[in-house]
C-alpha positions as CSV (number, residue, x, y, z in Angstrom):
1,M,0.1,0.0,-0.1
2,G,2.6,2.8,0.0
3,G,6.1,2.8,0.7
4,G,8.3,4.5,3.3
5,K,8.5,7.8,3.6
6,K,11.5,9.5,1.4
7,Q,14.3,10.8,3.6
8,S,15.4,14.4,3.7
9,P,19.0,14.9,2.6
10,A,20.0,15.5,6.2
11,Q,18.3,12.3,7.3
12,A,19.9,10.4,4.4
13,E,23.3,11.8,5.4
14,K,22.9,10.9,9.2
15,S,21.8,7.4,8.1
16,Q,24.9,6.9,6.0
17,S,27.4,8.1,9.0
18,S,25.8,5.9,11.1
19,E,26.0,3.0,9.1
20,A,29.7,3.6,8.4
21,S,30.4,4.0,12.3
22,K,28.8,0.8,12.8
23,K,31.0,-0.8,10.3
24,D,34.1,0.5,12.2
25,G,33.0,-1.6,15.1
26,Q,31.4,1.2,17.2
27,K,27.7,0.6,18.1
28,K,25.2,3.6,18.2
29,G,24.8,3.3,21.9
30,D,28.4,3.1,23.0
31,R,30.1,6.0,24.7
32,K,33.7,6.5,24.9
33,D,33.9,8.3,28.0
34,Q,31.6,6.9,30.3
35,K,31.8,8.2,34.0
36,T,32.1,5.6,36.8
37,R,29.3,6.2,39.2
38,T,30.4,7.0,43.1
39,N,28.3,5.6,46.0
40,I,27.7,8.8,48.1
41,S,26.6,8.3,51.7
42,V,25.2,11.2,53.9
43,V,25.6,11.0,57.7
44,I,23.2,12.8,59.8
45,D,24.3,14.3,63.0
46,E,22.1,12.7,65.5
47,N,22.9,14.8,68.4
48,Q,21.9,18.0,66.1
49,A,18.7,16.0,65.2
50,M,17.7,15.0,68.6
51,N,18.2,18.8,69.8
52,F,15.9,19.8,67.3
53,I,13.3,17.3,68.0
54,K,13.2,17.6,71.6
55,G,12.8,21.6,71.3
56,A,9.9,21.1,68.8
57,K,6.2,20.7,69.6
58,V,5.5,19.1,66.4
59,F,7.5,18.8,63.2
60,T,7.9,17.1,59.7
61,A,10.6,15.5,57.9
62,Q,11.2,18.4,55.6
63,E,11.7,20.6,58.9
64,L,14.1,18.0,60.3
65,S,16.1,18.2,57.0
66,R,16.1,21.6,56.8
67,Q,17.4,22.0,60.4
68,T,20.2,19.3,59.9
69,N,21.4,20.2,56.2
70,V,20.6,16.8,54.9
71,K,18.3,15.6,52.1
72,V,14.6,14.6,53.0
73,S,15.2,10.9,52.3
74,T,18.2,11.0,54.9
75,A,15.6,12.7,57.6
76,N,12.9,10.2,56.6
77,A,15.4,7.2,57.4
78,L,16.1,8.8,60.6
79,L,12.6,9.2,61.4
80,Q,11.6,5.6,60.6
81,K,14.6,4.4,62.9
82,L,13.4,6.7,65.7
83,L,9.8,5.6,65.3
84,Q,10.9,1.8,65.7
85,K,13.1,2.9,68.9
86,G,10.0,5.0,70.2
87,S,11.8,8.3,70.4
88,V,9.3,9.9,68.2
89,K,5.4,9.4,67.4
90,R,3.6,10.0,64.3
91,V,0.4,12.0,64.9
92,G,-1.0,13.2,61.4
93,G,-0.2,13.8,58.0
94,Y,-1.0,12.2,54.6
95,S,0.8,11.0,51.4
96,G,4.2,10.7,52.8
97,H,4.2,14.2,54.5
98,H,3.6,13.0,58.2
99,I,3.5,14.9,61.5
100,Y,5.8,14.0,64.4
101,V,6.1,14.8,68.2
102,P,8.7,13.7,70.2
103,A,8.0,10.8,72.6
């Protein structure tokens, strides 16, 4: 029923150059200068965090992360650990934005 769409001159040139590079042994998805990933770990100062928690009536993970200068995910991890220990209680919130009080 109809053939393929006629390529523009620029598209034809690109396809020719990509075919030539494939013949040279280089694949389209390969990159010569791939960067190695480094594993970064962030350590939260628990003394600073506990001082903030004890001084606050109520707080969220976002407030804790701002006060301790760490990411929200790190603050959440600390709060989950403190919940298991019983140092804090969850009193409200929804959809990942929970409100905590010191126990």
